[in-house]
C-alpha positions, 0 to 999 in steps of 0.5 A: 169459053171453050177453054173453060169447057176443056178445064171442066172436062179435066175436073169431072173425075173430081166432081164429088170433091168439087161438090163438097167444096161448093157446099163448104163455100156456101156455108162459108159465105153464109157464116160470114153474114151472121156476125153483123147480126150479132154485132147489131144485137150487141150495139142496139140491144145491149149498149143502146138499151143498157141491158148488160144481161144479154151481153154474155150470151151474145158474145158467146154466140159470136165466138161460136160463130167465129169458131165454126166459121174458121173450121169451115174455112180450114176444111174448105182450104184443105179440100181445095188444095188437095184437089188442086194437087191431084189436078196438077198431078193428072194434068202433068201426067197428061202433058208428059204423055202428050209431049212423048208423042210429039216428033223430034222435029218439034223438039228441034224447033222449040227450046227446052227452057221455053217448053219447060217454062210453058208447062210449069207456068200454065199448070201452076196458073190452072191450079191457082184458078181451080183452088183460089180464083173460082172459089173466091169469086163464088164466095164474093158473089154469095156474100154480095147476094146474101148481104143484099137479102139481109139488108132488104129484110132488115130495112127495105127502104135503106136497101133501095137507097143504097142500091 
């Protein structure tokens, strides 16, 4: 946990961008829960009852939902990757400044390749965590919770059986 605290200290200058990304993530997770409701209406209402007059509006609504979902996904990915690049820049500048303060004996004991590999790989791993790991985990948790809520609303007995 101390490592995560230090990571969040580095991310505090970007709290507005992180907040916007969180809002987009919530929207993204919510949008992913809507298509099954349209599909249910198409299968049960249109195909099951043979009422083809409702098919056009339902398919159009589904297309709109998918289009909005892709727009939210694109905006979220753009914002998270821009954040990741700024985060990497700041982190590399701090690491460079720290390395400049180290003594010459440290550089005599440590090989250049090891030092460069460590800096490059660790910074890239942190960037991947900031842009992908935390976001995907949050979306999956929101999707799981939202799916469970929808399942309970639609049929609580089936939800209890599944869970």
